N, CA, C, O and the ligand as a Tripos MOL2 file, in Angstrom:
@<TRIPOS>MOLECULE
protein
  281   279    71     0     0
PROTEIN
NO_CHARGES

@<TRIPOS>ATOM
      1 N          70.6580   93.6600   86.7710 N.3       1 MET1
      2 CA         70.3300   95.0810   86.6350 C.3       1 MET1
      3 C          71.0030   95.6300   85.3860 C.2       1 MET1
      4 O          72.2240   95.5550   85.2450 O.2       1 MET1
      5 N          70.2190   96.1710   84.5000 N.am      2 SER2
      6 CA         70.8210   96.7580   83.3090 C.3       2 SER2
      7 C          70.5870   98.2650   83.2960 C.2       2 SER2
      8 O          69.5650   98.7690   83.7620 O.2       2 SER2
      9 N          71.5490   98.9400   82.7580 N.am      3 LYS3
     10 CA         71.4670  100.3870   82.6950 C.3       3 LYS3
     11 C          71.3060  100.8170   81.2560 C.2       3 LYS3
     12 O          71.8130  100.1810   80.3320 O.2       3 LYS3
     13 N          70.5930  101.9080   81.0880 N.am      4 ARG4
     14 CA         70.4300  102.4360   79.7510 C.3       4 ARG4
     15 C          71.1570  103.7740   79.6430 C.2       4 ARG4
     16 O          71.1530  104.5990   80.5570 O.2       4 ARG4
     17 N          71.7670  103.9390   78.5070 N.am      5 TYR5
     18 CA         72.5040  105.1800   78.2800 C.3       5 TYR5
     19 C          72.0710  105.7900   76.9550 C.2       5 TYR5
     20 O          71.8030  105.0890   75.9790 O.2       5 TYR5
     21 N          72.0140  107.0680   76.9510 N.am      6 ASN6
     22 CA         71.8380  107.7600   75.6880 C.3       6 ASN6
     23 C          73.1900  108.3380   75.3170 C.2       6 ASN6
     24 O          73.5950  109.3890   75.8120 O.2       6 ASN6
     25 N          73.8780  107.6290   74.4340 N.am      7 VAL7
     26 CA         75.2570  108.0100   74.1290 C.3       7 VAL7
     27 C          75.3570  109.3090   73.3350 C.2       7 VAL7
     28 O          76.4460  109.8560   73.1600 O.2       7 VAL7
     29 N          74.2180  109.7940   72.8600 N.am      8 LEU8
     30 CA         74.2450  111.0680   72.1380 C.3       8 LEU8
     31 C          74.2860  112.2430   73.1030 C.2       8 LEU8
     32 O          74.6420  113.3650   72.7440 O.2       8 LEU8
     33 N          73.9060  111.9410   74.3480 N.am      9 LYS9
     34 CA         73.9590  112.9920   75.3540 C.3       9 LYS9
     35 C          75.3230  112.9800   76.0390 C.2       9 LYS9
     36 O          75.7880  111.9390   76.5030 O.2       9 LYS9
     37 N          75.9370  114.1140   76.0940 N.am     10 GLN10
     38 CA         77.2920  114.2170   76.6380 C.3      10 GLN10
     39 C          77.3760  113.6930   78.0720 C.2      10 GLN10
     40 O          78.3250  113.0000   78.4370 O.2      10 GLN10
     41 N          76.3620  114.0370   78.8820 N.am     11 SER11
     42 CA         76.4000  113.6150   80.2790 C.3      11 SER11
     43 C          76.2650  112.0940   80.4020 C.2      11 SER11
     44 O          76.9130  111.4680   81.2400 O.2      11 SER11
     45 N          75.4170  111.5150   79.5580 N.am     12 ASP12
     46 CA         75.2700  110.0660   79.5750 C.3      12 ASP12
     47 C          76.5280  109.3770   79.0780 C.2      12 ASP12
     48 O          76.9160  108.3230   79.5830 O.2      12 ASP12
     49 N          77.1500  109.9740   78.0960 N.am     13 MET13
     50 CA         78.3540  109.4010   77.5180 C.3      13 MET13
     51 C          79.4710  109.3300   78.5500 C.2      13 MET13
     52 O          80.1700  108.3220   78.6500 O.2      13 MET13
     53 N          79.6350  110.3930   79.3070 N.am     14 SER14
     54 CA         80.6970  110.3760   80.3090 C.3      14 SER14
     55 C          80.3440  109.4390   81.4590 C.2      14 SER14
     56 O          81.2310  108.8390   82.0660 O.2      14 SER14
     57 N          79.0510  109.3120   81.7590 N.am     15 ARG15
     58 CA         78.6050  108.3690   82.7770 C.3      15 ARG15
     59 C          78.8830  106.9400   82.3170 C.2      15 ARG15
     60 O          79.3170  106.0820   83.0850 O.2      15 ARG15
     61 N          78.6140  106.7260   81.0310 N.am     16 PHE16
     62 CA         78.8320  105.4150   80.4380 C.3      16 PHE16
     63 C          80.3100  105.0210   80.5150 C.2      16 PHE16
     64 O          80.6440  103.9120   80.9320 O.2      16 PHE16
     65 N          81.1790  105.9330   80.1110 N.am     17 SER17
     66 CA         82.5990  105.5860   80.1130 C.3      17 SER17
     67 C          83.1400  105.4350   81.5340 C.2      17 SER17
     68 O          84.0650  104.6600   81.7750 O.2      17 SER17
     69 N          82.5630  106.1730   82.4610 N.am     18 LYS18
     70 CA         82.9800  106.0550   83.8480 C.3      18 LYS18
     71 C          82.5600  104.7010   84.4250 C.2      18 LYS18
     72 O          83.3300  104.0470   85.1290 O.2      18 LYS18
     73 N          81.3310  104.2930   84.1170 N.am     19 ASP19
     74 CA         80.8440  102.9890   84.5590 C.3      19 ASP19
     75 C          81.6590  101.8580   83.9480 C.2      19 ASP19
     76 O          81.9870  100.8700   84.6040 O.2      19 ASP19
     77 N          81.9700  102.0360   82.6770 N.am     20 LEU20
     78 CA         82.7650  101.0430   81.9610 C.3      20 LEU20
     79 C          84.1350  100.9130   82.6120 C.2      20 LEU20
     80 O          84.6420   99.8090   82.8140 O.2      20 LEU20
     81 N          84.7170  102.0450   82.9330 N.am     21 GLU21
     82 CA         86.0120  102.0920   83.5940 C.3      21 GLU21
     83 C          85.9630  101.3510   84.9300 C.2      21 GLU21
     84 O          86.8400  100.5470   85.2450 O.2      21 GLU21
     85 N          84.9240  101.6380   85.7020 N.am     22 ASN22
     86 CA         84.7650  100.9920   87.0000 C.3      22 ASN22
     87 C          84.5910   99.4850   86.8590 C.2      22 ASN22
     88 O          85.1300   98.7120   87.6510 O.2      22 ASN22
     89 N          83.8350   99.0770   85.8460 N.am     23 ALA23
     90 CA         83.5890   97.6560   85.6220 C.3      23 ALA23
     91 C          84.8850   96.9380   85.2840 C.2      23 ALA23
     92 O          85.1620   95.8540   85.7970 O.2      23 ALA23
     93 N          85.6690   97.5520   84.4220 N.am     24 ILE24
     94 CA         86.9490   96.9590   84.0400 C.3      24 ILE24
     95 C          87.8810   96.9190   85.2390 C.2      24 ILE24
     96 O          88.5590   95.9210   85.4860 O.2      24 ILE24
     97 N          87.9050   98.0050   85.9700 N.am     25 TYR25
     98 CA         88.7750   98.1150   87.1300 C.3      25 TYR25
     99 C          88.4700   97.0280   88.1520 C.2      25 TYR25
    100 O          89.3840   96.3700   88.6500 O.2      25 TYR25
    101 N          87.1730   96.8320   88.4710 N.am     26 SER26
    102 CA         86.8300   95.8310   89.4800 C.3      26 SER26
    103 C          87.0450   94.4150   88.9650 C.2      26 SER26
    104 O          87.3440   93.5090   89.7430 O.2      26 SER26
    105 N          86.8960   94.2220   87.6650 N.am     27 THR27
    106 CA         87.1790   92.9070   87.0930 C.3      27 THR27
    107 C          88.6530   92.5740   87.2390 C.2      27 THR27
    108 O          89.0140   91.4580   87.6140 O.2      27 THR27
    109 N          89.4900   93.5350   86.9450 N.am     28 ILE28
    110 CA         90.9250   93.3410   87.0800 C.3      28 ILE28
    111 C          91.2900   93.0770   88.5390 C.2      28 ILE28
    112 O          92.0690   92.1780   88.8560 O.2      28 ILE28
    113 N          90.7040   93.8880   89.4120 N.am     29 LYS29
    114 CA         90.9840   93.7600   90.8380 C.3      29 LYS29
    115 C          90.5760   92.3770   91.3630 C.2      29 LYS29
    116 O          91.3250   91.7350   92.0980 O.2      29 LYS29
    117 N          89.3770   91.9330   90.9710 N.am     30 ASP30
    118 CA         88.9090   90.6080   91.3800 C.3      30 ASP30
    119 C          89.8280   89.5230   90.8500 C.2      30 ASP30
    120 O          90.1640   88.5620   91.5430 O.2      30 ASP30
    121 N          90.2180   89.7070   89.6110 N.am     31 GLY31
    122 CA         91.1030   88.7280   88.9890 C.3      31 GLY31
    123 C          92.4120   88.6110   89.7250 C.2      31 GLY31
    124 O          92.9300   87.5100   89.9080 O.2      31 GLY31
    125 N          92.9500   89.7350   90.1480 N.am     32 ILE32
    126 CA         94.2120   89.7300   90.8780 C.3      32 ILE32
    127 C          94.0380   89.0820   92.2390 C.2      32 ILE32
    128 O          94.8630   88.2700   92.6590 O.2      32 ILE32
    129 N          92.9670   89.4420   92.9240 N.am     33 ASN33
    130 CA         92.7560   88.9230   94.2670 C.3      33 ASN33
    131 C          92.4680   87.4300   94.2950 C.2      33 ASN33
    132 O          92.7450   86.7640   95.2920 O.2      33 ASN33
    133 N          91.9160   86.9020   93.2160 N.am     34 ASN34
    134 CA         91.5600   85.4880   93.1950 C.3      34 ASN34
    135 C          92.6010   84.6120   92.5270 C.2      34 ASN34
    136 O          92.4530   83.3920   92.4610 O.2      34 ASN34
    137 N          93.6390   85.2350   92.0400 N.am     35 SER35
    138 CA         94.6210   84.4680   91.2960 C.3      35 SER35
    139 C          95.7980   84.0660   92.1610 C.2      35 SER35
    140 O          96.1010   84.6970   93.1740 O.2      35 SER35
    141 N          96.4440   83.0110   91.7390 N.am     36 THR36
    142 CA         97.7160   82.6640   92.3460 C.3      36 THR36
    143 C          98.8020   82.8440   91.2990 C.2      36 THR36
    144 O          98.5650   82.6990   90.0990 O.2      36 THR36
    145 N          99.9620   83.1520   91.7630 N.am     37 TYR37
    146 CA        101.0530   83.4110   90.8540 C.3      37 TYR37
    147 C         102.2230   82.5060   91.1870 C.2      37 TYR37
    148 O         102.4940   82.1950   92.3460 O.2      37 TYR37
    149 N         102.8930   82.1010   90.1470 N.am     38 GLU38
    150 CA        104.1020   81.3170   90.3140 C.3      38 GLU38
    151 C         105.2220   82.3030   90.6410 C.2      38 GLU38
    152 O         105.6250   83.1020   89.7960 O.2      38 GLU38
    153 N         105.7110   82.2370   91.8600 N.am     39 ILE39
    154 CA        106.7890   83.1480   92.2190 C.3      39 ILE39
    155 C         108.0130   82.3580   92.6820 C.2      39 ILE39
    156 O         107.9290   81.1740   93.0110 O.2      39 ILE39
    157 N         109.1290   83.0400   92.6970 N.am     40 GLU40
    158 CA        110.3600   82.3980   93.1260 C.3      40 GLU40
    159 C         110.7170   82.8850   94.5100 C.2      40 GLU40
    160 O         110.7610   84.0880   94.7660 O.2      40 GLU40
    161 N         110.9710   81.9480   95.3960 N.am     41 CYS41
    162 CA        111.3480   82.2960   96.7580 C.3      41 CYS41
    163 C         112.7020   82.9990   96.7510 C.2      41 CYS41
    164 O         113.6570   82.4920   96.1630 O.2      41 CYS41
    165 N         112.7930   84.1540   97.3950 N.am     42 PRO42
    166 CA        114.0660   84.8790   97.4170 C.3      42 PRO42
    167 C         115.1310   84.1680   98.2530 C.2      42 PRO42
    168 O         116.3220   84.4430   98.1070 O.2      42 PRO42
    169 N         114.7080   83.2640   99.1200 N.am     43 ASP43
    170 CA        115.6490   82.5470   99.9810 C.3      43 ASP43
    171 C         116.2230   81.2930   99.3240 C.2      43 ASP43
    172 O         117.4390   81.1360   99.2150 O.2      43 ASP43
    173 N         115.3390   80.4130   98.8940 N.am     44 CYS44
    174 CA        115.8160   79.1250   98.3710 C.3      44 CYS44
    175 C         115.6890   79.0260   96.8530 C.2      44 CYS44
    176 O         116.1170   78.0450   96.2460 O.2      44 CYS44
    177 N         115.0990   80.0500   96.2550 N.am     45 HIS45
    178 CA        114.9530   80.1330   94.7920 C.3      45 HIS45
    179 C         114.1420   79.0090   94.1780 C.2      45 HIS45
    180 O         114.2710   78.7160   92.9900 O.2      45 HIS45
    181 N         113.3120   78.3840   94.9850 N.am     46 LYS46
    182 CA        112.3550   77.4180   94.4420 C.3      46 LYS46
    183 C         111.0930   78.1950   94.0880 C.2      46 LYS46
    184 O         110.7330   79.1480   94.7800 O.2      46 LYS46
    185 N         110.4290   77.7990   93.0290 N.am     47 SER47
    186 CA        109.1920   78.4890   92.6840 C.3      47 SER47
    187 C         108.0010   77.7610   93.2910 C.2      47 SER47
    188 O         107.9760   76.5350   93.3970 O.2      47 SER47
    189 N         107.0260   78.5520   93.6790 N.am     48 PHE48
    190 CA        105.7820   77.9860   94.2030 C.3      48 PHE48
    191 C         104.6440   78.9260   93.9060 C.2      48 PHE48
    192 O         104.8420   80.0890   93.5560 O.2      48 PHE48
    193 N         103.4240   78.3870   94.0560 N.am     49 LYS49
    194 CA        102.2470   79.2000   93.7820 C.3      49 LYS49
    195 C         101.9110   80.0550   94.9970 C.2      49 LYS49
    196 O         101.7970   79.5640   96.1200 O.2      49 LYS49
    197 N         101.7570   81.3380   94.7370 N.am     50 ALA50
    198 CA        101.4770   82.2680   95.8150 C.3      50 ALA50
    199 C         100.2730   83.1150   95.4760 C.2      50 ALA50
    200 O         100.0270   83.4310   94.3120 O.2      50 ALA50
    201 N          99.5270   83.4800   96.4960 N.am     51 ALA51
    202 CA         98.4180   84.4020   96.3270 C.3      51 ALA51
    203 C          98.8910   85.7940   96.7180 C.2      51 ALA51
    204 O          99.9850   85.9620   97.2550 O.2      51 ALA51
    205 N          98.0490   86.7940   96.4400 N.am     52 VAL52
    206 CA         98.3990   88.1490   96.8340 C.3      52 VAL52
    207 C          98.4010   88.2390   98.3570 C.2      52 VAL52
    208 O          97.5480   87.6600   99.0300 O.2      52 VAL52
    209 N          99.3600   88.9640   98.8780 N.am     53 ALA53
    210 CA         99.5890   89.1670  100.3090 C.3      53 ALA53
    211 C         100.6950   88.2270  100.8070 C.2      53 ALA53
    212 O         101.6370   87.9280  100.0730 O.2      53 ALA53
    213 N         100.5760   87.7700  102.0410 N.am     54 LYS54
    214 CA        101.6710   87.0100  102.6470 C.3      54 LYS54
    215 C         101.6320   85.5400  102.2850 C.2      54 LYS54
    216 O         100.5740   84.9100  102.3050 O.2      54 LYS54
    217 N         102.7770   85.0050  101.9580 N.am     55 ASN55
    218 CA        102.8870   83.6050  101.6240 C.3      55 ASN55
    219 C         104.0630   82.9870  102.3470 C.2      55 ASN55
    220 O         105.0710   83.6430  102.6100 O.2      55 ASN55
    221 N         103.9160   81.7210  102.6610 N.am     56 ILE56
    222 CA        105.0160   80.9890  103.2720 C.3      56 ILE56
    223 C         105.5640   80.0160  102.2310 C.2      56 ILE56
    224 O         104.8220   79.2240  101.6510 O.2      56 ILE56
    225 N         106.8430   80.0870  102.0100 N.am     57 CYS57
    226 CA        107.4740   79.1770  101.0670 C.3      57 CYS57
    227 C         107.3480   77.7510  101.5870 C.2      57 CYS57
    228 O         107.7410   77.4710  102.7200 O.2      57 CYS57
    229 N         106.8000   76.8400  100.7670 N.am     58 PRO58
    230 CA        106.6170   75.4590  101.2290 C.3      58 PRO58
    231 C         107.9390   74.7080  101.3310 C.2      58 PRO58
    232 O         108.0110   73.6370  101.9330 O.2      58 PRO58
    233 N         108.9520   75.2630  100.7550 N.am     59 ASN59
    234 CA        110.2420   74.5890  100.7490 C.3      59 ASN59
    235 C         111.1130   74.9520  101.9500 C.2      59 ASN59
    236 O         111.6940   74.0690  102.5820 O.2      59 ASN59
    237 N         111.2060   76.2420  102.2700 N.am     60 CYS60
    238 CA        112.0940   76.6590  103.3550 C.3      60 CYS60
    239 C         111.3690   77.4150  104.4620 C.2      60 CYS60
    240 O         111.9650   77.7040  105.5000 O.2      60 CYS60
    241 N         110.1160   77.7350  104.2620 N.am     61 GLY61
    242 CA        109.3420   78.3940  105.3050 C.3      61 GLY61
    243 C         109.5290   79.8970  105.3850 C.2      61 GLY61
    244 O         109.0590   80.5340  106.3270 O.2      61 GLY61
    245 N         110.2040   80.4590  104.4150 N.am     62 ALA62
    246 CA        110.4070   81.9030  104.4110 C.3      62 ALA62
    247 C         109.1020   82.6300  104.0880 C.2      62 ALA62
    248 O         108.2680   82.1320  103.3310 O.2      62 ALA62
    249 N         108.9460   83.7930  104.6650 N.am     63 THR63
    250 CA        107.7690   84.6030  104.3750 C.3      63 THR63
    251 C         108.0320   85.4500  103.1410 C.2      63 THR63
    252 O         109.0110   86.1920  103.0680 O.2      63 THR63
    253 N         107.1390   85.3200  102.1820 N.am     64 VAL64
    254 CA        107.2770   86.0700  100.9430 C.3      64 VAL64
    255 C         106.0380   86.9280  100.7470 C.2      64 VAL64
    256 O         104.9170   86.4220  100.6980 O.2      64 VAL64
    257 N         106.2530   88.2140  100.6380 N.am     65 ASN65
    258 CA        105.1380   89.1130  100.3890 C.3      65 ASN65
    259 C         104.9340   89.2980   98.9040 C.2      65 ASN65
    260 O         105.8550   89.6600   98.1720 O.2      65 ASN65
    261 N         103.7200   89.0460   98.4730 N.am     66 LEU66
    262 CA        103.3950   89.2910   97.0830 C.3      66 LEU66
    263 C         102.4420   90.4600   97.0070 C.2      66 LEU66
    264 O         101.3010   90.3790   97.4620 O.2      66 LEU66
    265 N         102.9030   91.5190   96.4430 N.am     67 ASP67
    266 CA        102.1080   92.7340   96.3560 C.3      67 ASP67
    267 C         101.9350   93.0930   94.8980 C.2      67 ASP67
    268 O         102.9010   93.3640   94.1850 O.2      67 ASP67
    269 N         100.6960   93.0890   94.4730 N.am     68 VAL68
    270 CA        100.4360   93.4510   93.0730 C.3      68 VAL68
    271 C          99.9070   94.8600   93.0130 C.2      68 VAL68
    272 O          98.8440   95.1490   93.5640 O.2      68 VAL68
    273 N         100.6120   95.7220   92.3690 N.am     69 LYS69
    274 CA        100.1980   97.1080   92.2400 C.3      69 LYS69
    275 C          99.7900   97.3990   90.8110 C.2      69 LYS69
    276 O         100.3770   96.8780   89.8620 O.2      69 LYS69
    277 N          98.8100   98.2090   90.6760 N.am     70 PHE70
    278 CA         98.3860   98.5920   89.3300 C.3      70 PHE70
    279 C          97.8130   99.9750   89.3390 C.2      70 PHE70
    280 O          97.3980  100.4780   88.2950 O.2      70 PHE70
    281 ZN        112.0160   79.1810  100.0760 Zn       71 ZN71
@<TRIPOS>BOND
     1     1     2 1
     2     2     3 1
     3     3     4 2
     4     3     5 am
     5     5     6 1
     6     6     7 1
     7     7     8 2
     8     7     9 am
     9     9    10 1
    10    10    11 1
    11    11    12 2
    12    11    13 am
    13    13    14 1
    14    14    15 1
    15    15    16 2
    16    15    17 am
    17    17    18 1
    18    18    19 1
    19    19    20 2
    20    19    21 am
    21    21    22 1
    22    22    23 1
    23    23    24 2
    24    23    25 am
    25    25    26 1
    26    26    27 1
    27    27    28 2
    28    27    29 am
    29    29    30 1
    30    30    31 1
    31    31    32 2
    32    31    33 am
    33    33    34 1
    34    34    35 1
    35    35    36 2
    36    35    37 am
    37    37    38 1
    38    38    39 1
    39    39    40 2
    40    39    41 am
    41    41    42 1
    42    42    43 1
    43    43    44 2
    44    43    45 am
    45    45    46 1
    46    46    47 1
    47    47    48 2
    48    47    49 am
    49    49    50 1
    50    50    51 1
    51    51    52 2
    52    51    53 am
    53    53    54 1
    54    54    55 1
    55    55    56 2
    56    55    57 am
    57    57    58 1
    58    58    59 1
    59    59    60 2
    60    59    61 am
    61    61    62 1
    62    62    63 1
    63    63    64 2
    64    63    65 am
    65    65    66 1
    66    66    67 1
    67    67    68 2
    68    67    69 am
    69    69    70 1
    70    70    71 1
    71    71    72 2
    72    71    73 am
    73    73    74 1
    74    74    75 1
    75    75    76 2
    76    75    77 am
    77    77    78 1
    78    78    79 1
    79    79    80 2
    80    79    81 am
    81    81    82 1
    82    82    83 1
    83    83    84 2
    84    83    85 am
    85    85    86 1
    86    86    87 1
    87    87    88 2
    88    87    89 am
    89    89    90 1
    90    90    91 1
    91    91    92 2
    92    91    93 am
    93    93    94 1
    94    94    95 1
    95    95    96 2
    96    95    97 am
    97    97    98 1
    98    98    99 1
    99    99   100 2
   100    99   101 am
   101   101   102 1
   102   102   103 1
   103   103   104 2
   104   103   105 am
   105   105   106 1
   106   106   107 1
   107   107   108 2
   108   107   109 am
   109   109   110 1
   110   110   111 1
   111   111   112 2
   112   111   113 am
   113   113   114 1
   114   114   115 1
   115   115   116 2
   116   115   117 am
   117   117   118 1
   118   118   119 1
   119   119   120 2
   120   119   121 am
   121   121   122 1
   122   122   123 1
   123   123   124 2
   124   123   125 am
   125   125   126 1
   126   126   127 1
   127   127   128 2
   128   127   129 am
   129   129   130 1
   130   130   131 1
   131   131   132 2
   132   131   133 am
   133   133   134 1
   134   134   135 1
   135   135   136 2
   136   135   137 am
   137   137   138 1
   138   138   139 1
   139   139   140 2
   140   139   141 am
   141   141   142 1
   142   142   143 1
   143   143   144 2
   144   143   145 am
   145   145   146 1
   146   146   147 1
   147   147   148 2
   148   147   149 am
   149   149   150 1
   150   150   151 1
   151   151   152 2
   152   151   153 am
   153   153   154 1
   154   154   155 1
   155   155   156 2
   156   155   157 am
   157   157   158 1
   158   158   159 1
   159   159   160 2
   160   159   161 am
   161   161   162 1
   162   162   163 1
   163   163   164 2
   164   163   165 am
   165   165   166 1
   166   166   167 1
   167   167   168 2
   168   167   169 am
   169   169   170 1
   170   170   171 1
   171   171   172 2
   172   171   173 am
   173   173   174 1
   174   174   175 1
   175   175   176 2
   176   175   177 am
   177   177   178 1
   178   178   179 1
   179   179   180 2
   180   179   181 am
   181   181   182 1
   182   182   183 1
   183   183   184 2
   184   183   185 am
   185   185   186 1
   186   186   187 1
   187   187   188 2
   188   187   189 am
   189   189   190 1
   190   190   191 1
   191   191   192 2
   192   191   193 am
   193   193   194 1
   194   194   195 1
   195   195   196 2
   196   195   197 am
   197   197   198 1
   198   198   199 1
   199   199   200 2
   200   199   201 am
   201   201   202 1
   202   202   203 1
   203   203   204 2
   204   203   205 am
   205   205   206 1
   206   206   207 1
   207   207   208 2
   208   207   209 am
   209   209   210 1
   210   210   211 1
   211   211   212 2
   212   211   213 am
   213   213   214 1
   214   214   215 1
   215   215   216 2
   216   215   217 am
   217   217   218 1
   218   218   219 1
   219   219   220 2
   220   219   221 am
   221   221   222 1
   222   222   223 1
   223   223   224 2
   224   223   225 am
   225   225   226 1
   226   226   227 1
   227   227   228 2
   228   227   229 am
   229   229   230 1
   230   230   231 1
   231   231   232 2
   232   231   233 am
   233   233   234 1
   234   234   235 1
   235   235   236 2
   236   235   237 am
   237   237   238 1
   238   238   239 1
   239   239   240 2
   240   239   241 am
   241   241   242 1
   242   242   243 1
   243   243   244 2
   244   243   245 am
   245   245   246 1
   246   246   247 1
   247   247   248 2
   248   247   249 am
   249   249   250 1
   250   250   251 1
   251   251   252 2
   252   251   253 am
   253   253   254 1
   254   254   255 1
   255   255   256 2
   256   255   257 am
   257   257   258 1
   258   258   259 1
   259   259   260 2
   260   259   261 am
   261   261   262 1
   262   262   263 1
   263   263   264 2
   264   263   265 am
   265   265   266 1
   266   266   267 1
   267   267   268 2
   268   267   269 am
   269   269   270 1
   270   270   271 1
   271   271   272 2
   272   271   273 am
   273   273   274 1
   274   274   275 1
   275   275   276 2
   276   275   277 am
   277   277   278 1
   278   278   279 1
   279   279   280 2
@<TRIPOS>SUBSTRUCTURE
     1 MET1         2 RESIDUE 1 A MET
     2 SER2         6 RESIDUE 1 A SER
     3 LYS3        10 RESIDUE 1 A LYS
     4 ARG4        14 RESIDUE 1 A ARG
     5 TYR5        18 RESIDUE 1 A TYR
     6 ASN6        22 RESIDUE 1 A ASN
     7 VAL7        26 RESIDUE 1 A VAL
     8 LEU8        30 RESIDUE 1 A LEU
     9 LYS9        34 RESIDUE 1 A LYS
    10 GLN10       38 RESIDUE 1 A GLN
    11 SER11       42 RESIDUE 1 A SER
    12 ASP12       46 RESIDUE 1 A ASP
    13 MET13       50 RESIDUE 1 A MET
    14 SER14       54 RESIDUE 1 A SER
    15 ARG15       58 RESIDUE 1 A ARG
    16 PHE16       62 RESIDUE 1 A PHE
    17 SER17       66 RESIDUE 1 A SER
    18 LYS18       70 RESIDUE 1 A LYS
    19 ASP19       74 RESIDUE 1 A ASP
    20 LEU20       78 RESIDUE 1 A LEU
    21 GLU21       82 RESIDUE 1 A GLU
    22 ASN22       86 RESIDUE 1 A ASN
    23 ALA23       90 RESIDUE 1 A ALA
    24 ILE24       94 RESIDUE 1 A ILE
    25 TYR25       98 RESIDUE 1 A TYR
    26 SER26      102 RESIDUE 1 A SER
    27 THR27      106 RESIDUE 1 A THR
    28 ILE28      110 RESIDUE 1 A ILE
    29 LYS29      114 RESIDUE 1 A LYS
    30 ASP30      118 RESIDUE 1 A ASP
    31 GLY31      122 RESIDUE 1 A GLY
    32 ILE32      126 RESIDUE 1 A ILE
    33 ASN33      130 RESIDUE 1 A ASN
    34 ASN34      134 RESIDUE 1 A ASN
    35 SER35      138 RESIDUE 1 A SER
    36 THR36      142 RESIDUE 1 A THR
    37 TYR37      146 RESIDUE 1 A TYR
    38 GLU38      150 RESIDUE 1 A GLU
    39 ILE39      154 RESIDUE 1 A ILE
    40 GLU40      158 RESIDUE 1 A GLU
    41 CYS41      162 RESIDUE 1 A CYS
    42 PRO42      166 RESIDUE 1 A PRO
    43 ASP43      170 RESIDUE 1 A ASP
    44 CYS44      174 RESIDUE 1 A CYS
    45 HIS45      178 RESIDUE 1 A HIS
    46 LYS46      182 RESIDUE 1 A LYS
    47 SER47      186 RESIDUE 1 A SER
    48 PHE48      190 RESIDUE 1 A PHE
    49 LYS49      194 RESIDUE 1 A LYS
    50 ALA50      198 RESIDUE 1 A ALA
    51 ALA51      202 RESIDUE 1 A ALA
    52 VAL52      206 RESIDUE 1 A VAL
    53 ALA53      210 RESIDUE 1 A ALA
    54 LYS54      214 RESIDUE 1 A LYS
    55 ASN55      218 RESIDUE 1 A ASN
    56 ILE56      222 RESIDUE 1 A ILE
    57 CYS57      226 RESIDUE 1 A CYS
    58 PRO58      230 RESIDUE 1 A PRO
    59 ASN59      234 RESIDUE 1 A ASN
    60 CYS60      238 RESIDUE 1 A CYS
    61 GLY61      242 RESIDUE 1 A GLY
    62 ALA62      246 RESIDUE 1 A ALA
    63 THR63      250 RESIDUE 1 A THR
    64 VAL64      254 RESIDUE 1 A VAL
    65 ASN65      258 RESIDUE 1 A ASN
    66 LEU66      262 RESIDUE 1 A LEU
    67 ASP67      266 RESIDUE 1 A ASP
    68 VAL68      270 RESIDUE 1 A VAL
    69 LYS69      274 RESIDUE 1 A LYS
    70 PHE70      278 RESIDUE 1 A PHE
    71 ZN71       281 GROUP 0 **** ****
């Protein structure tokens, strides 16, 4: 689905930038949700790959919450 904008029209221009903003925002959000991060366990200080939300340290079994805010 493609959208057409008339950037010379003020209303279209603001619609365009709003859509662009939303597109970037959801891309970032998807990227965060699908990514894993190398984090350090606060208990045993070993690093492991963690996804967003709750993770269990593979080394000591501690629960580590990974919360990405933006
Ligand atoms: Zn640990």
